[in-house]
N, C-alpha and C positions, 0 to 999 in steps of 0.2 A: 411736339408739345401738345397742339390741336388733338391729335387722336388720343393720347393719352388722356387728356381731359374729358374727352366725349366717354371713355371707358369708365372713369370715374364717376361720371353723373348717372349713367345706365346703373352700374352697381350701387349706389346710392338709392336710386331711386326703388329699385329692386329690394332693398333693405330696409326701407321704409314701409311697403306695401307687405312684405313678407311678415315684418314685426306686427301689424296689425291684424292678420290674418291669424297668425299664432294666437294673440290675444284673444281674438273673436272666437276662435276654437274652445281655448280653454275656458272662457265666460260661460260658453253654451255648454258646454261638458259640466260646468260648475253647478248648473242647474239640477243635474241628476246626482254628483257626488261632490261635494264642498271642497274636496283635497285639490280639485282642477281649479276652484275661484281661488284658492291660496296660490297655486300655481301662476295663476293668471297676475294677481296682486304682486309676488316676487319678480316675475319675468318685466312687469311693467315697471316697478321701482327701480330694476336695475337699468332699464333702459333710458329712465329719467334722470339717473344718478351719471349715466356715463355719456349721454349725447347731448348736444347743445340743446340752446333754448327753441331752436327751428324744430329739430325732432319732437322734443318735449312738449311744444304746443301741437303738431300733429297727432301725437297719440291723445293729448288730453280731448282736443275737439273731435276726435273720433269717437273714444271710448265714453263719451259724456251721451252718447244716444244708447249706451247698454247699461247705464248706471242703474237701473232700476233691477235688474236681474244679477248685477255685479255685486253677488253677496255670498255671504256662508249657509244662509238659509232664508226663506222669505221673510221672517219677521227680524231680522238682523239688520245692521245700518248696512249704507253701501261702501263699499271697497274705494269706489272712486273718490269719497270724500278724503280718505288717507292720500290716495294720489296726487289731489288738489294740493295737500296743505305739505306733502313732500317738496313739489315743484316750488312754491312759496317760499319754503325754509332754505332750500337750494340756492335761489336766488337773493334771500335776504343776506345770507351767509356772502355771498360774492360781491353784492354790489354795495355801495355807499349808499347812506340814505340821502334822500333827495328831498327837495320842497314839496313835491306832492305828498311823500309819506310823511313829513313835519303834520302838514296840513291834515292828513288822516289821523295821524294818532290823537291829535286835538280836538278830531269830530269824535275820536272814539272814546275818550275822556268825557267829553259831551255827551255822548249814549248812555255812558255807564252811570254817571251823575242821574240825568234823567231817570234810569230805572231804578236807580236806590230812593230817590225822592217819592217817586209817585207808588213804589208797591214794596219798599224796603229790602228789595232781594235783586240780585243781579242773574241775568241767564247766562253764564257764561260759554256757554257751546254754542249758541245763536249768536254770542257778540265776536266771538274769534270766528265763525263761519262768515260773518259778513266782513270782519277785517280782512281774513285770506282772500276773499272774492274782490274786495276791491285793490290788494296788492298784486292779485292776478290780473286785472285789467290793466294795473299800470304798467306789470313787466312785459306784458305781450305788446303794450303800446311803445314802452321806452326802446325796445329790442326789434321795432318794426322794420328798419333797414336792413336787418340781418336776416329775417324772416319772409320768406316768398308767400305773400298773401293769397296768390292764385292754388299754390299746391295746397295750403291749408282749407281755402274754399272746395277746392275738390276731394280732400278726405273728411270734412265736414258732411258735404251733401252725399258722399259715398256712407257715409256712418248712417245717415238717415235712410237712406235706399236700403241697405243692406240688414238693418235693425227691423224696417217696415216687410221687408220680404221675410225675413224669417219670424216674426209675429203674424204675418199671413198666412203663411202656408208650412210652419212648423209642424212636425209630428208630435203630438202631445204626448205620445207613448217614449219618445226619445228625448227630447228636452221639457221638462216640465215647466216651462216658461208659464204657463194659466195659474201656478201656483202663487206667482210672486207678481201677478197683473191683476187689479181689480178692474172688471170688465162692465161698460155702461151699457144698458139699453133704454129704449122708448116704446112706447106703446103706437102702434101704426093700425088702426083698425081694431081687430080683436088679437092680434099679433104682436109678442116683444121683439124688437129688432136690436141685434148687437150692434154696437156702436164701434168702430174700430180705432184703437188710438195708438197703434204699432207697439213698443215696449214700455209704453207710459200708463199709467191708469186714469188720466182723463184725456179726451180727445182733442178738448181744446187747447191745452198745453202742447200735447204731440203736435197739432195743427200750425203752431207758432214755427216749429222747426221747418215743417214740409213748406211751409210758404217761403220761408226764408231761403231755404235749399232750392228754390225753384229761383229766387232771386238771383242767386249764387251762381247758378247754372246759366242763367241769361247772360251775366258778368263774363264768364268764363267763356261764352261761345262768342258775346261781342268782343271779347280781347284776343280772339283766335287761339283759345287755350283748349277749345273742344272741337271734335269734327261734328257737323251738322246731325249726323245719323245718330252718333252717340248721346249727343244733346236733347233731341227730340224723343229719343228712346227715355232717358233717364227723367225728363220734363214731364212726358205725358204718364210714365209710371206714378212720379209723384202726386201728378193731378187726380190719377183713381185714388192713389190711398186717400188724400184729401177727402175725395167725395164721398168717402166710405166712412169718413167720420160722423156725417150726417149733423156735423156741427153747423151753425146758422152763420157765427161769425167767420169760419175757415170759408165757408160758400161764399159769403160775400168779397171777403180778402183774396178769395183767385182772381178777382176780377185786376187786382194790380201786374201779379206776373203774365196774364192773359193779355192784358194791354202792351205789357213791355215786350213781349215776344213777337207782336205784330210791328211794333215799333224797330225791332232791331232787325228783324227780316227785311222790311222797306229800306232800311238805312244800309243794310248790305246788298241790296237789290236782288233779294230773290222774290221777287214779284211773281212769277207761277206759282210758287210754293204758299206763298201770301194769299193768294188769289183761291188757291185749293183750299188751304184751311178755313177760310172766310167762307168758302162754300161749304163745307162742310158743317162750319159752325151755324150757319143759318139753318140747314137741314134739319141738324140736333135740335136747333131751338122750335122749328116747326113740329117735332114729336115730342119736344116738351110741352107747347101750348095744347097738343092734342092729349096730353097725359098717358104717353105711351113710353116715357122712360121710366121705370119704377123708383131707381133711386133718387132723382130728380123729386119724383112726386112726394117721397117720402122727407125730402129736405122741405118742400114746400109747405108740407101738411103742417110739420112744425114750425113754420113762419106763419103760417095764416091762424091757426087754431081756431077759437070763434071769434065771431064781430061783438066787440065789447064796446062799452057806454061811451067812452071818451078816448081821447088821445093818449092821456096817460097810460089809461090801463092797457090798451091795445100795444104802446111800448113796453111797458112792465112784462105783457105777457111773451112778446117778441125777443126780449133780453133775458128770458128766464127770469123775472122776477128781480132783476138789478136793478130798477129805477127805484123801485120800496127801499132794497137795500142799500144803497147809495145815500139815500133820503136817511135813512136810521143813522148811517155813520156820520155825515155831515152832521146831523143835529147833535152826535155827540160830541164831536170837534168843537162845535162851536157853542156848546154849553158853557164851556169858561175860557176865559181868555187864555188862561197859563196853558192849557192842552192845546189850545188852536196856534198859539207862537211857540211852545217848547215840546209840544206832542207828549205822547204818554208812556212814553220808553217801548223798547222793542221786547220786552217781556211782558209787556200787558195783554190780557187776553181778548180775544175777538167779541164780537157781540153774538150772544146765544151759540147758535151752531153753524155759522155760514161767516166763511171771511169775507173781506171788502169787495173781491171781483171786479178791482181798478186799482191799477199799480200806484196813480199818481193820490187817489184818497188814502191809500196804503203808507203813502210816504208822509202825508200831513198828519194822518191818525198816529204814527209812530215817532215821528221827528218833528213834528210842528211845522210851522213857517219857517222859522230860522234854521231847524235842521234840513228842511227841504230843498231851502235854495244853497245852502253850505253844501250838500250834497250835489246838486247841480253844479254848482261853481266848482267843484273837484274835478268832476268829468269833463268839463267845458276847457279845465285849466289845463287839461291833457292836451288836446288838440292842437295846440301851435298853430303853426302857418301850414294849411294844406295846399298841395299843390295847383297850381293855376287851372289846368284843365280838368274840367268835370261835367258831367252831364246828368240828365234824370236818373240814370242807372247807379251812379253812387249814392244817392239819398233812396235807392228802393228799399234798402235792408231798415234803414232807419225809419220810413215812413212804416213800414210793414210793423216793426215792434211797437213805435208809436200809437197806432191805431189800436193792436191786437193786446197792449197791455191796458189799455181803456176797460176791456173786459175780465182780464185775470188779476190774481195777486200772485205778481212774479218777483217782488222785492227779493223775498228770502228764498226763492226758488233756487235749486241748485243749476240751473242752465241760465239764467238771468246775466250773470257775468259774460257768458259765450256770447249770449247776445248783442250786449253792450259793447265787446271788444269789436265784435264783426261791424257793428255800426261805423264805429270810428275807423276802422281798418278800411271799408268799404268806401267811405267817404274820400279817404286820403288817397288813394290809388288813382294812377293817371289814368282813364279809359280812352285816351285818344293815342294809340301806341306809333301811331303813322309821324306823329309830330314829338316823339320821344325818342332821345339818344339810346334808351335801352332796349334790348333785345327781346324779343318775343318770347325766347326759350325760358321754358318755366324753371331750369336750372341755372339761371343766370348767378343765383347768388351762392353757388357753389364755386365757381369761377373767382368770384371776390373773395369768398371766406374760408375756403377750403385749400 
């Protein structure tokens, strides 16, 4: 019996990665000929319909990283949205309505009423997308006991790495990726330098996924789900991509995974490796202070700018104008009490040409204080009772998301539900396997549910 189970496990693993490989090839070929994009969509929908939530989740968390090129044409909508909706409809049909969903429906009625009161119209598409996003988080969390979070973390991180490798080294004559992605530049002296953003159009939004993936790799290695050599290879590959974004926020956020990697190496008693990496780090710092590492010089150049007259102006420069932008939105929010408490509705336009660049201000701007509290209440109602054994690593993804969302407008962005789901799942997992009765085998769920 044990041999039979082992064969099933290996075959299932191979099927998961084979399916992801096929979808990746079709999506890439779709940038050359839209027929392949439709084939990728058809193949992915079939997989979503015939496989359980475990495999559904792996597919969606992986393909998310390719959503910006998963289209019939550069100007059309992403087919990933359709997969997202198919997933939610499948589980809405299969599951009984829950207390969370009743609360969510009431919240959606609140959002619809606020839209109509303040503008006389309702953005149906945006409303449906938000509803689907919240349902997605709920279904992932509700079936977490069937879901192997470690495999989910692996395929998500793998998706970030493969998408980054494709964007970094793809032949533009073979895959027309550049037609789907807007490239950002900054001026360094008299030269314009391109900022790497993976398969995203914005380096900052791409950077969130890179930092999250680095934190997930640390969790995987700490939990004995990755070999040291593979962990270090993937970790420093992601670090390379993060530096090439030339993003100030990503540069600072690298401190989280870099601090954690030394924490786990010491916890696992890899003292020689820890000391070696520290020595390399100090040597690199020496080169940085001497200005001999060009890429870091460029990031520091973006941080320094010019010496301005006061602290606010300097902070405004460092945050690329965000301080003034936040003040503008806060002034608009506080202008009338009805907007402060009830928000302006999710169909209300942004101020000028710039979004809020802060998810928490964005929440209050659209939902008001009442809607924001309601929104967080719904998320917190999901968590229930977490497992007793947790450490700093459990909170690494949550901490990353909270900090980086302070500089981005993520509320209605397509990857936000994936980030929030990962926050909940990583807080919940037991990262002290020696104290747990559960096997370290990534495929333990197969033995229980198949």
